C-alpha positions in Angstrom: 0.0 0.0 0.0 1.5 3.3 -1.1 1.2 6.3 1.2 1.3 9.7 -0.2 3.8 12.4 0.9 1.0 14.3 2.6 0.0 11.4 4.8 3.6 10.6 5.8 4.2 14.2 6.6 1.2 14.5 8.9 2.0 11.2 10.6 5.6 12.3 11.3 4.6 15.7 12.3 2.2 14.3 14.9 5.0 12.2 16.4 7.3 15.2 16.6 4.6 17.4 18.1 3.8 14.7 20.7 7.5 14.3 21.5 7.9 18.1 21.9 4.9 18.4 24.2 6.2 15.5 26.3 9.7 17.0 26.6 8.2 20.4 27.4 6.1 19.0 30.2 9.1 17.2 31.5 11.1 20.4 31.5 8.4 22.3 33.4 8.0 19.6 36.0 11.8 19.4 36.4 12.0 23.1 36.8 9.6 23.1 39.7 11.0 20.0 41.4 14.8 20.7 41.1 16.2 23.1 43.6 19.2 25.4 43.0 21.9 24.3 45.5 24.4 26.8 44.2 23.3 30.2 45.4 26.7 31.9 44.9 26.2 32.3 41.1 24.0 35.4 41.5 26.1 38.4 40.4 23.2 40.9 39.9 23.8 42.7 43.1 27.5 43.1 42.3 27.0 44.5 38.8 26.9 48.2 39.6 29.7 48.1 42.1 32.0 46.5 39.4 31.4 49.3 36.8 32.0 52.3 39.1 35.6 52.6 38.1 34.9 52.8 34.3 35.6 56.0 32.5 32.6 57.7 30.9 34.3 59.8 28.2 37.8 59.1 26.9 37.9 62.1 24.6 37.6 64.7 27.4 40.8 63.6 29.1 44.1 65.2 28.0 
């Protein structure tokens, strides 16, 4: 029995869509279940203190 390209395309697309949904749901569940044990990687509070010593305008200095 010959299947047309359109039939094969829709069948494969449904498998890929199902796999995508399954992996996406797994990612959401894993994101809620997994805890971040490394709290030292947050550098957002240290950002502005690290750029205080940068010069603003190089052309104005002689």
